[in-house]
All heavy atoms as an XYZ file, in Angstrom:
809
protein
N       5.627      0.021    -15.375
C       4.963      1.168    -14.789
C       5.869      2.379    -14.971
O       7.056      2.331    -14.682
C       4.702      0.873    -13.313
C       3.943      1.929    -12.555
S       2.189      2.111    -12.924
C       1.613      0.463    -13.086
N       5.306      3.471    -15.431
C       6.078      4.685    -15.610
C       6.577      5.193    -14.269
O       5.853      5.224    -13.290
C       5.221      5.745    -16.303
N       7.855      5.581    -14.236
C       8.441      6.048    -12.984
C       7.898      7.417    -12.568
O       7.979      7.769    -11.410
C       9.960      6.099    -13.119
C      10.581      4.723    -13.203
C      12.080      4.780    -13.327
O      12.672      5.812    -12.987
O      12.654      3.782    -13.763
N       7.365      8.182    -13.499
C       6.879      9.519    -13.169
C       5.393      9.537    -12.819
O       4.794     10.595    -12.739
C       7.168     10.484    -14.318
C       6.502     10.061    -15.611
O       5.903      9.000    -15.695
N       6.608     10.888    -16.626
N       4.812      8.378    -12.600
C       3.412      8.308    -12.203
C       3.293      8.845    -10.787
O       3.972      8.382     -9.865
C       2.922      6.850    -12.268
C       1.437      6.728    -12.119
C       0.603      6.843    -13.214
C       0.869      6.502    -10.876
C      -0.771      6.726    -13.077
C      -0.497      6.383    -10.724
C      -1.325      6.497    -11.828
N       2.431      9.842    -10.596
C       2.315     10.527     -9.299
C       1.280      9.842     -8.418
O       0.160      9.590     -8.836
C       1.920     12.008     -9.509
C       3.005     12.740    -10.304
C       1.680     12.690     -8.168
C       2.601     14.129    -10.765
N       1.697      9.553     -7.192
C       0.791      9.096     -6.142
C       1.048     10.017     -4.954
O       2.167     10.102     -4.459
C       1.048      7.627     -5.734
C       0.156      7.237     -4.570
C       0.827      6.693     -6.911
N       0.002     10.733     -4.548
C       0.180     11.704     -3.476
C      -0.939     11.602     -2.446
O      -2.049     11.187     -2.774
C       0.249     13.137     -4.050
O       0.452     14.072     -2.984
C      -1.000     13.505     -4.806
N      -0.618     11.970     -1.223
C      -1.622     11.977     -0.163
C      -2.404     13.287     -0.135
O      -3.373     13.410      0.604
C      -0.976     11.747      1.215
O      -0.021     12.775      1.448
C      -0.318     10.380      1.278
N      -1.985     14.248     -0.947
C      -2.669     15.541     -0.985
C      -3.816     15.511     -1.992
O      -3.875     14.649     -2.872
C      -1.698     16.676     -1.373
O      -1.185     16.423     -2.686
C      -0.554     16.770     -0.380
N      -4.709     16.485     -1.862
C      -5.845     16.571     -2.779
C      -5.463     17.211     -4.098
O      -6.012     16.877     -5.138
C      -6.977     17.368     -2.131
C      -8.236     17.415     -2.967
C      -9.375     18.136     -2.270
O      -9.231     18.506     -1.093
O     -10.419     18.317     -2.911
N      -4.506     18.126     -4.049
C      -4.106     18.862     -5.247
C      -2.653     18.575     -5.597
O      -1.819     18.369     -4.713
C      -4.282     20.367     -5.034
C      -5.733     20.730     -4.813
O      -6.589     20.385     -5.616
N      -6.017     21.402     -3.704
N      -2.368     18.604     -6.891
C      -1.002     18.480     -7.386
C      -0.630     19.859     -7.929
O      -1.264     20.333     -8.883
C      -0.909     17.424     -8.505
C      -1.379     16.065     -7.980
C       0.512     17.353     -9.041
C      -1.540     15.008     -9.050
N       0.347     20.523     -7.322
C       0.702     21.877     -7.755
C       0.996     21.952     -9.250
O       1.721     21.121     -9.800
C       1.961     22.188     -6.943
C       1.845     21.321     -5.730
C       1.178     20.057     -6.214
N       0.368     22.932     -9.912
C       0.590     23.157    -11.331
C      -0.155     22.218    -12.263
O       0.042     22.264    -13.466
N      -1.012     21.353    -11.718
C      -1.739     20.397    -12.547
C      -3.240     20.577    -12.380
O      -3.737     20.749    -11.275
C      -1.391     18.953    -12.166
C       0.056     18.594    -12.328
C       0.394     18.403    -13.785
C       1.801     17.852    -13.922
N       2.193     17.690    -15.308
N      -3.942     20.549    -13.496
C      -5.400     20.499    -13.474
C      -5.791     19.104    -13.923
O      -5.174     18.529    -14.811
C      -5.995     21.534    -14.436
C      -5.813     22.972    -13.978
C      -6.543     23.942    -14.896
O      -7.634     23.584    -15.410
O      -6.017     25.038    -15.105
N      -6.817     18.576    -13.298
C      -7.212     17.211    -13.635
C      -8.692     17.012    -13.446
O      -9.376     17.786    -12.796
C      -6.433     16.197    -12.799
C      -6.559     16.392    -11.308
C      -7.678     15.940    -10.612
C      -5.562     17.020    -10.586
C      -7.803     16.109     -9.247
C      -5.672     17.191     -9.215
C      -6.782     16.734     -8.548
O      -6.897     16.911     -7.200
N      -9.172     15.924    -14.046
C     -10.551     15.490    -13.836
C     -10.500     14.149    -13.106
O      -9.574     13.348    -13.294
C     -11.301     15.374    -15.150
C     -10.676     14.426    -16.134
C     -11.365     14.454    -17.497
O     -11.778     15.535    -17.941
O     -11.465     13.365    -18.097
N     -11.474     13.929    -12.267
C     -11.534     12.706    -11.485
C     -12.051     11.561    -12.344
O     -13.060     11.700    -13.034
C     -12.439     12.904    -10.248
C     -12.696     11.585     -9.535
C     -11.829     13.926     -9.301
N     -11.373     10.442    -12.293
C     -11.826      9.239    -12.988
C     -12.623      8.361    -12.031
O     -13.694      7.885    -12.352
C     -10.642      8.457    -13.570
C      -9.935      9.282    -14.638
C     -11.102      7.116    -14.132
C      -8.683      8.636    -15.190
N     -12.078      8.125    -10.851
C     -12.782      7.297     -9.878
C     -11.849      6.760     -8.811
O     -10.655      7.022     -8.816
N     -12.419      5.963     -7.920
C     -11.611      5.417     -6.839
C     -10.813      4.214     -7.322
O     -11.245      3.477     -8.202
C     -12.476      5.051     -5.642
C     -13.580      4.085     -5.956
C     -14.570      3.941     -4.815
O     -14.735      4.868     -4.012
O     -15.190      2.868     -4.747
N      -9.627      4.051     -6.721
C      -8.744      2.941     -7.070
C      -8.222      2.292     -5.792
O      -8.121      2.940     -4.743
C      -7.561      3.383     -7.952
C      -8.014      3.696     -9.350
C      -6.825      4.551     -7.358
N      -7.899      1.011     -5.918
C      -7.430      0.245     -4.770
C      -6.253     -0.624     -5.173
O      -6.126     -1.023     -6.326
C      -8.537     -0.691     -4.255
C      -9.744      0.023     -3.761
C     -10.777      0.334     -4.635
C      -9.853      0.401     -2.436
C     -11.898      1.005     -4.193
C     -10.972      1.071     -1.987
C     -11.992      1.380     -2.859
N      -5.429     -0.934     -4.208
C      -4.383     -1.943     -4.336
C      -4.403     -2.753     -3.055
O      -4.330     -2.183     -1.970
N      -4.564     -4.062     -3.166
C      -4.718     -4.912     -1.985
C      -3.681     -6.022     -1.976
O      -3.303     -6.536     -3.026
C      -6.108     -5.562     -1.984
C      -7.293     -4.624     -2.112
C      -8.558     -5.421     -2.346
C      -7.418     -3.762     -0.879
N      -3.254     -6.419     -0.778
C      -2.392     -7.575     -0.620
C      -2.558     -8.147      0.780
O      -2.922     -7.433      1.711
C      -0.908     -7.239     -0.872
O      -0.142     -8.445     -0.866
C      -0.351     -6.285      0.157
N      -2.318     -9.435      0.897
C      -2.269    -10.098      2.195
C      -0.975    -10.887      2.232
O      -0.670    -11.621      1.291
C      -3.474    -11.039      2.389
O      -4.661    -10.256      2.310
C      -3.418    -11.728      3.733
N      -0.220    -10.708      3.290
C       1.084    -11.347      3.390
C       1.219    -12.085      4.708
O       0.556    -11.751      5.693
C       2.174    -10.281      3.292
C       2.024     -9.417      2.077
C       3.276     -9.281      1.268
O       4.331     -9.674      1.682
N       3.138     -8.711      0.093
N       2.113    -13.075      4.713
C       2.414    -13.799      5.949
C       3.893    -14.160      5.965
O       4.560    -14.140      4.933
C       1.573    -15.066      6.075
O       1.972    -16.013      5.129
N       4.384    -14.502      7.138
C       5.757    -14.975      7.305
C       5.727    -16.468      7.581
O       4.712    -17.021      7.998
C       6.460    -14.235      8.447
C       6.829    -12.821      8.086
C       7.886    -12.831      7.013
C       8.244    -11.432      6.550
N       8.976    -11.409      5.317
N       6.872    -17.109      7.388
C       6.923    -18.556      7.587
C       6.939    -18.922      9.074
O       7.144    -18.079      9.940
C       8.104    -19.166      6.827
C       9.437    -18.732      7.387
O       9.640    -18.700      8.590
N      10.362    -18.391      6.502
N       6.737    -20.191      9.360
C       6.604    -20.690     10.731
C       7.849    -20.421     11.576
O       7.743    -20.025     12.731
C       6.260    -22.198     10.679
C       6.862    -22.992     11.785
C       4.768    -22.378     10.690
N       9.046    -20.596     11.015
C      10.277    -20.387     11.774
C      10.376    -18.932     12.237
O      10.688    -18.645     13.387
C      11.515    -20.785     10.933
C      12.807    -20.403     11.637
C      11.482    -22.266     10.613
N      10.065    -18.018     11.357
C      10.115    -16.596     11.727
C       9.014    -16.249     12.721
O       9.182    -15.381     13.557
C      10.038    -15.735     10.489
C      11.297    -15.907      9.664
C      11.393    -14.923      8.558
N      12.587    -15.229      7.803
C      13.315    -14.329      7.197
N      12.979    -13.076      7.228
N      14.389    -14.671      6.540
N       7.869    -16.910     12.630
C       6.802    -16.678     13.607
C       7.228    -17.103     15.004
O       6.876    -16.455     15.990
C       5.522    -17.424     13.206
C       4.799    -16.724     12.091
O       4.965    -15.535     11.873
N       3.990    -17.466     11.367
N       7.997    -18.195     15.110
C       8.498    -18.632     16.408
C       9.443    -17.575     16.976
O       9.356    -17.203     18.142
C       9.193    -20.007     16.295
C       8.155    -21.081     15.960
C       9.955    -20.350     17.572
C       8.742    -22.417     15.561
N      10.333    -17.058     16.134
C      11.244    -15.993     16.562
C      10.487    -14.751     17.008
O      10.838    -14.112     17.995
N       9.431    -14.414     16.279
C       8.616    -13.253     16.644
C       7.926    -13.490     17.978
O       7.796    -12.577     18.797
C       7.593    -12.967     15.552
N       7.475    -14.724     18.216
C       6.842    -15.051     19.489
C       7.796    -14.885     20.651
O       7.428    -14.374     21.714
N       9.047    -15.285     20.459
C      10.057    -15.107     21.504
C      10.330    -13.625     21.746
O      10.486    -13.189     22.884
C      11.347    -15.840     21.130
C      11.249    -17.364     21.073
C      12.541    -17.957     20.529
C      10.905    -17.945     22.433
N      10.387    -12.850     20.688
C      10.616    -11.405     20.809
C       9.460    -10.753     21.557
O       9.648     -9.797     22.305
C      10.775    -10.784     19.422
C      11.201     -9.350     19.434
C      12.620     -9.206     19.948
C      13.128     -7.815     19.672
N      14.508     -7.640     20.047
N       8.270    -11.287     21.394
C       7.093    -10.777     22.082
C       7.247    -10.896     23.599
O       6.744    -10.072     24.350
C       5.848    -11.533     21.596
C       4.564    -10.870     22.016
O       4.496     -9.660     22.190
N       3.536    -11.669     22.179
N       7.965    -11.906     24.045
C       8.176    -12.107     25.476
C       9.126    -11.057     26.049
O       8.877    -10.497     27.114
C       8.738    -13.532     25.744
C       7.676    -14.578     25.372
C       9.182    -13.694     27.198
C       8.196    -16.000     25.340
N      10.215    -10.760     25.343
C      11.229     -9.831     25.859
C      10.991     -8.385     25.425
O      11.578     -7.470     25.981
C      12.651    -10.271     25.457
C      12.976    -11.616     26.055
C      12.825    -10.295     23.947
N      10.170     -8.179     24.426
C       9.865     -6.825     23.961
C      10.817     -6.363     22.878
O      11.833     -6.975     22.612
N      10.478     -5.253     22.242
C      11.296     -4.681     21.180
C      10.657     -4.853     19.816
O       9.616     -5.480     19.664
N      11.314     -4.283     18.824
C      10.811     -4.351     17.452
C      10.961     -5.760     16.886
O      11.993     -6.407     17.065
C      11.567     -3.377     16.548
C      11.089     -3.421     15.115
C      11.825     -2.466     14.185
O      12.849     -1.886     14.595
O      11.369     -2.303     13.054
N       9.938     -6.204     16.203
C       9.980     -7.497     15.520
C      10.271     -7.194     14.052
O       9.379     -6.888     13.272
C       8.655     -8.268     15.707
C       8.384     -8.452     17.201
C       8.709     -9.604     14.981
C       7.010     -8.982     17.515
N      11.551     -7.245     13.715
C      12.014     -6.762     12.408
C      11.423     -7.543     11.237
O      11.172     -6.974     10.186
C      13.531     -6.757     12.360
C      14.094     -5.717     13.311
C      15.579     -5.595     13.252
C      15.976     -4.525     14.264
N      17.374     -4.332     14.354
N      11.188     -8.843     11.423
C      10.591     -9.609     10.328
C       9.181     -9.120     10.005
O       8.778     -9.073      8.848
C      10.560    -11.101     10.654
C      11.924    -11.748     10.489
O      12.684    -11.306      9.612
O      12.225    -12.694     11.233
N       8.424     -8.744     11.023
C       7.077     -8.228     10.781
C       7.122     -6.817     10.205
O       6.305     -6.456      9.358
C       6.230     -8.270     12.046
C       5.714     -9.658     12.345
C       5.971    -10.278     13.561
C       4.988    -10.371     11.400
C       5.521    -11.559     13.819
C       4.528    -11.647     11.646
C       4.797    -12.240     12.857
O       4.349    -13.504     13.104
N       8.089     -6.020     10.633
C       8.260     -4.694     10.039
C       8.563     -4.827      8.553
O       7.976     -4.125      7.723
C       9.388     -3.922     10.744
O       9.045     -3.764     12.121
C       9.603     -2.552     10.120
N       9.454     -5.754      8.225
C       9.787     -5.982      6.814
C       8.568     -6.473      6.049
O       8.312     -6.049      4.922
C      10.934     -6.980      6.694
C      11.390     -7.182      5.269
C      12.588     -8.098      5.180
C      12.966     -8.250      3.706
N      14.023     -9.207      3.511
N       7.786     -7.370      6.657
C       6.584     -7.875      6.006
C       5.620     -6.731      5.701
O       5.051     -6.656      4.611
C       5.887     -8.912      6.893
C       4.584     -9.439      6.300
S       3.733    -10.641      7.338
C       3.167     -9.627      8.687
N       5.440     -5.814      6.654
C       4.534     -4.678      6.433
C       5.056     -3.740      5.357
O       4.285     -3.205      4.558
C       4.302     -3.922      7.738
C       3.370     -4.616      8.711
C       3.392     -3.906     10.065
C       1.965     -4.667      8.168
N       6.369     -3.525      5.322
C       6.954     -2.687      4.269
C       6.717     -3.306      2.889
O       6.356     -2.613      1.946
C       8.448     -2.490      4.507
C       8.760     -1.579      5.671
C      10.250     -1.513      5.995
O      11.045     -2.308      5.434
O      10.609     -0.677      6.837
N       6.936     -4.625      2.790
C       6.703     -5.318      1.529
C       5.228     -5.244      1.132
O       4.899     -5.018     -0.036
C       7.131     -6.784      1.646
C       8.619     -6.982      1.765
C       9.004     -8.413      2.136
O       8.102     -9.259      2.348
O      10.212     -8.671      2.231
N       4.346     -5.423      2.103
C       2.907     -5.364      1.827
C       2.510     -3.969      1.364
O       1.738     -3.818      0.412
C       2.113     -5.766      3.069
N       3.035     -2.952      2.021
C       2.731     -1.571      1.629
C       3.190     -1.306      0.200
O       2.448     -0.752     -0.613
C       3.406     -0.596      2.603
C       3.145      0.868      2.269
C       4.139      1.782      2.930
N       5.458      1.480      2.392
C       6.589      1.625      3.068
N       6.585      2.038      4.299
N       7.743      1.345      2.499
N       4.421     -1.710     -0.116
C       4.951     -1.480     -1.466
C       4.131     -2.228     -2.521
O       3.842     -1.686     -3.592
C       6.417     -1.908     -1.547
C       7.338     -1.014     -0.732
O       6.926      0.105     -0.349
O       8.483     -1.434     -0.466
N       3.747     -3.452     -2.221
C       2.924     -4.234     -3.150
C       1.563     -3.572     -3.348
O       1.066     -3.472     -4.476
C       2.751     -5.676     -2.634
O       4.041     -6.287     -2.543
C       1.849     -6.488     -3.546
N       0.958     -3.113     -2.256
C      -0.352     -2.460     -2.348
C      -0.275     -1.204     -3.213
O      -1.155     -0.958     -4.043
C      -0.879     -2.135     -0.951
N       0.778     -0.405     -3.054
C       0.924      0.819     -3.861
C       1.165      0.463     -5.323
O       0.593      1.098     -6.224
C       2.045      1.725     -3.309
C       2.349      2.867     -4.273
C       1.655      2.290     -1.950
N       1.978     -0.559     -5.585
C       2.199     -0.981     -6.979
C       0.885     -1.412     -7.628
O       0.599     -1.062     -8.776
C       3.205     -2.126     -7.043
C       4.634     -1.678     -6.773
O       4.913     -0.461     -6.839
O       5.474     -2.560     -6.489
N       0.059     -2.137     -6.896
C      -1.231     -2.583     -7.434
C      -2.196     -1.413     -7.605
O      -2.982     -1.388     -8.558
C      -1.821     -3.670     -6.541
C      -1.031     -4.953     -6.649
C      -1.551     -6.044     -5.782
N      -0.724     -7.235     -5.966
C      -0.812     -8.312     -5.216
N      -1.707     -8.379     -4.246
N      -0.020     -9.329     -5.435
N      -2.132     -0.447     -6.711
C      -2.929      0.774     -6.846
C      -2.565      1.484     -8.149
O      -3.441      1.883     -8.925
C      -2.689      1.688     -5.645
C      -3.288      3.085     -5.745
C      -4.546      3.153     -4.906
C      -2.291      4.118     -5.279
N      -1.269      1.622     -8.410
C      -0.807      2.270     -9.647
C      -1.286      1.499    -10.873
O      -1.745      2.102    -11.845
C       0.723      2.358     -9.668
C       1.305      3.347     -8.702
C       2.826      3.280     -8.787
C       3.504      4.190     -7.802
N       4.982      4.079     -7.878
N      -1.163      0.169    -10.840
C      -1.616     -0.651    -11.968
C      -3.108     -0.461    -12.216
O      -3.546     -0.326    -13.364
C      -1.327     -2.127    -11.689
C       0.135     -2.487    -11.709
C       0.411     -3.899    -11.215
O      -0.540     -4.706    -11.106
O       1.577     -4.197    -10.921
N      -3.874     -0.443    -11.148
C      -5.324     -0.243    -11.246
C      -5.613      1.115    -11.879
O      -6.431      1.228    -12.803
C      -5.942     -0.349     -9.849
C      -7.447     -0.312     -9.833
O      -8.108     -0.113    -10.834
N      -8.001     -0.482     -8.653
N      -4.943      2.148    -11.407
C      -5.164      3.507    -11.920
C      -4.769      3.601    -13.401
O      -5.492      4.179    -14.212
C      -4.386      4.516    -11.083
N      -3.622      3.035    -13.749
C      -3.174      3.080    -15.145
C      -4.153      2.352    -16.059
O      -4.420      2.814    -17.168
C      -1.782      2.456    -15.272
C      -0.687      3.230    -14.586
C      -0.200      4.387    -15.375
C       0.708      3.928    -16.468
N       1.301      5.018    -17.214
N      -4.718      1.240    -15.573
C      -5.667      0.493    -16.405
C      -6.944      1.290    -16.647
O      -7.665      1.032    -17.607
C      -6.000     -0.859    -15.768
O      -6.829     -0.698    -14.641
N      -7.215      2.274    -15.791
C      -8.379      3.152    -15.957
C      -8.044      4.371    -16.802
O      -8.901      5.209    -17.047
C      -8.879      3.622    -14.577
C      -9.405      2.502    -13.704
S      -9.720      3.035    -11.995
C     -11.090      4.158    -12.223
N      -6.779      4.497    -17.217
C      -6.355      5.641    -18.016
C      -5.914      6.835    -17.184
O      -5.801      7.942    -17.707
N      -5.628      6.630    -15.922
C      -5.234      7.731    -15.037
C      -3.783      8.141    -15.250
O      -2.953      7.339    -15.683
C      -5.441      7.321    -13.578
N      -3.525      9.406    -14.924
C      -2.161      9.937    -14.946
C      -1.575     10.038    -13.540
O      -0.370     10.206    -13.381
C      -2.151     11.339    -15.572
C      -2.552     11.300    -17.034
O      -2.060     10.419    -17.763
O      -3.363     12.147    -17.439
N      -2.434      9.978    -12.521
C      -1.976     10.121    -11.138
C      -3.055      9.623    -10.188
O      -4.194      9.372    -10.598
C      -1.658     11.585    -10.835
N      -2.670      9.491     -8.929
C      -3.614      9.178     -7.857
C      -3.429     10.227     -6.770
O      -2.311     10.490     -6.339
C      -3.366      7.763     -7.270
C      -4.258      7.523     -6.057
C      -3.602      6.697     -8.321
N      -4.544     10.839     -6.366
C      -4.521     11.816     -5.274
C      -5.242     11.238     -4.062
O      -5.988     10.267     -4.170
C      -5.155     13.165     -5.695
C      -4.346     13.814     -6.817
C      -6.606     12.992     -6.112
N      -5.004     11.841     -2.919
C      -5.657     11.450     -1.658
C      -5.414      9.979     -1.318
O      -6.291      9.293     -0.788
C      -7.161     11.749     -1.700
C      -7.492     13.217     -1.859
S      -6.968     14.226     -0.475
C      -8.041     13.636      0.814
N      -4.184      9.476     -1.582
C      -3.873      8.087     -1.300
C      -3.783      7.873      0.211
O      -3.254      8.698      0.936
C      -2.547      7.693     -1.951
C      -2.278      6.205     -1.982
S      -1.555      5.492     -0.504
C      -0.013      6.347     -0.384
N      -4.339      6.758      0.660
C      -4.325      6.374      2.067
C      -4.049      4.882      2.175
O      -4.184      4.143      1.207
C      -5.681      6.664      2.734
C      -6.110      8.121      2.701
C      -5.289      8.949      3.676
N      -5.767     10.310      3.786
C      -5.262     11.344      3.120
N      -4.286     11.175      2.269
N      -5.731     12.563      3.304
N      -3.682      4.454      3.376
C      -3.487      3.036      3.679
C      -4.472      2.598      4.734
O      -4.863      3.373      5.603
C      -2.085      2.771      4.256
C      -0.972      2.862      3.271
C      -0.096      3.931      3.305
C      -0.766      1.874      2.322
C       0.945      4.022      2.417
C       0.271      1.957      1.419
C       1.133      3.036      1.475
N      -4.819      1.337      4.681
C      -5.572      0.687      5.750
C      -4.947     -0.687      5.906
O      -4.517     -1.293      4.926
C      -7.049      0.573      5.376
C      -7.926      0.192      6.551
O      -7.438      0.219      7.699
O      -9.099     -0.138      6.327
N      -4.864     -1.167      7.128
C      -4.287     -2.490      7.338
C      -4.969     -3.175      8.504
O      -5.603     -2.530      9.338
C      -2.781     -2.400      7.593
O      -2.526     -1.734      8.810
N      -4.824     -4.473      8.535
C      -5.403     -5.232      9.627
C      -4.872     -6.644      9.638
O      -4.408     -7.167      8.625
N      -4.915     -7.256     10.785
C      -4.477     -8.637     10.939
C      -5.616     -9.572     10.571
O      -6.757     -9.361     10.972
C      -4.065     -8.908     12.385
O      -2.935     -8.150     12.706
N      -5.290    -10.596      9.823
C      -6.263    -11.630      9.498
C      -6.127    -12.754     10.516
O      -7.087    -13.348     10.942
C      -6.056    -12.133      8.061
C      -6.377    -10.997      7.098
C      -6.902    -13.362      7.786
C      -6.107    -11.309      5.668
N      -4.892    -13.027     10.903
C      -4.604    -13.981     11.973
C      -3.303    -13.515     12.621
O      -2.802    -12.448     12.292
C      -4.476    -15.399     11.422
O      -3.311    -15.524     10.637
N      -2.754    -14.297     13.497
C      -1.543    -13.866     14.187
C      -0.345    -13.742     13.261
O       0.604    -13.045     13.586
C      -1.185    -14.842     15.329
O      -1.038    -16.152     14.769
C      -2.234    -14.830     16.408
N      -0.384    -14.377     12.104
C       0.764    -14.319     11.205
C       0.438    -13.795      9.804
O       1.244    -13.905      8.910
C       1.426    -15.690     11.109
C       0.511    -16.738     10.502
O      -0.699    -16.492     10.403
O       1.010    -17.805     10.122
N      -0.739    -13.206      9.625
C      -1.109    -12.644      8.324
C      -1.566    -11.194      8.483
O      -2.269    -10.865      9.434
C      -2.227    -13.448      7.671
C      -1.788    -14.752      7.099
S      -3.103    -15.534      6.166
C      -3.782    -16.598      7.420
N      -1.150    -10.375      7.535
C      -1.478     -8.960      7.552
C      -2.027     -8.568      6.189
O      -1.467     -8.937      5.155
C      -0.224     -8.143      7.862
C      -0.454     -6.686      8.067
C      -1.108     -6.377      9.396
O      -1.031     -7.143     10.329
N      -1.762     -5.251      9.482
N      -3.120     -7.838      6.186
C      -3.716     -7.334      4.963
C      -3.482     -5.825      4.889
O      -3.643     -5.128      5.886
C      -5.216     -7.632      4.958
O      -5.815     -7.091      3.811
N      -3.073     -5.345      3.711
C      -2.846     -3.915      3.511
C      -3.600     -3.476      2.266
O      -3.529     -4.128      1.222
C      -1.348     -3.586      3.358
C      -1.142     -2.114      3.031
C      -0.582     -3.958      4.623
N      -4.316     -2.373      2.390
C      -5.023     -1.768      1.258
C      -4.495     -0.352      1.058
O      -4.386      0.413      2.025
C      -6.517     -1.726      1.522
N      -4.150     -0.023     -0.162
C      -3.839      1.356     -0.544
C      -5.025      1.807     -1.391
O      -5.488      1.071     -2.261
C      -2.542      1.408     -1.351
N      -5.532      2.989     -1.128
C      -6.671      3.469     -1.891
C      -6.574      4.974     -2.097
O      -5.894      5.673     -1.342
C      -7.989      3.104     -1.214
C      -8.161      3.647      0.183
C      -8.847      4.834      0.406
C      -7.645      2.971      1.286
C      -9.011      5.329      1.695
C      -7.796      3.459      2.557
C      -8.482      4.644      2.765
O      -8.637      5.146      4.038
N      -7.211      5.442     -3.154
C      -7.172      6.861     -3.476
C      -8.091      7.165     -4.639
O      -8.941      6.349     -5.018
N      -7.894      8.334     -5.227
C      -8.706      8.798     -6.347
C      -7.847      8.911     -7.600
O      -6.843      9.637     -7.614
C      -9.334     10.159     -6.024
O     -10.101     10.044     -4.828
C     -10.226     10.645     -7.150
N      -8.228      8.178     -8.641
C      -7.519      8.236     -9.926
C      -7.934      9.505    -10.669
O      -9.118      9.834    -10.705
C      -7.840      7.005    -10.753
N      -6.937     10.180    -11.238
C      -7.221     11.421    -11.967
C      -6.515     11.417    -13.317
O      -5.506     10.752    -13.519
C      -6.802     12.677    -11.164
C      -7.595     12.774     -9.859
C      -5.316     12.694    -10.882
N      -7.085     12.192    -14.257
C      -6.520     12.353    -15.602
C      -6.203     13.834    -15.781
O      -7.059     14.698    -15.553
C      -7.544     11.900    -16.650
C      -7.078     12.037    -18.065
C      -6.401     10.768    -18.487
C      -6.050     10.836    -19.958
N      -4.864     10.072    -20.243
N      -4.962     14.131    -16.187
C      -4.584     15.526    -16.400
C      -5.305     16.114    -17.607
O      -5.526     15.432    -18.600
C      -3.059     15.652    -16.592
C      -2.251     15.246    -15.385
C      -1.064     14.573    -15.535
C      -2.687     15.543    -14.103
C      -0.311     14.196    -14.440
C      -1.946     15.172    -12.993
C      -0.748     14.496    -13.160
N      -5.671     17.398    -17.492
C      -6.322     18.103    -18.611
C      -5.285     18.626    -19.573
O      -4.190     18.919    -19.225
C      -7.174     19.274    -18.071
C      -8.366     18.807    -17.279
C      -9.201     19.994    -16.836
C     -10.410     19.531    -16.045
N     -11.251     20.631    -15.615
């Protein structure tokens, strides 16, 4: 993947004119192992950040964005604008993350 591929949450990219190609998505579902889930359950009792789940969400977000970029590149896009995230729990130990936006081609 090209390192200069632009993914932005804004509608416009300063200094660039583009045409819209279409919507793009990157999806992933992740889970942690049973031992870490037990640790997270204990942390739930005493309170505080559950670092293993934070790490899981960071990994899921990064994977979703990488897949979004791959999807956009396969459509011939040069960038993605209006990128957003959506996430949700599938069960107590699984998290789904979607990155979505609009693929564009520079003029």
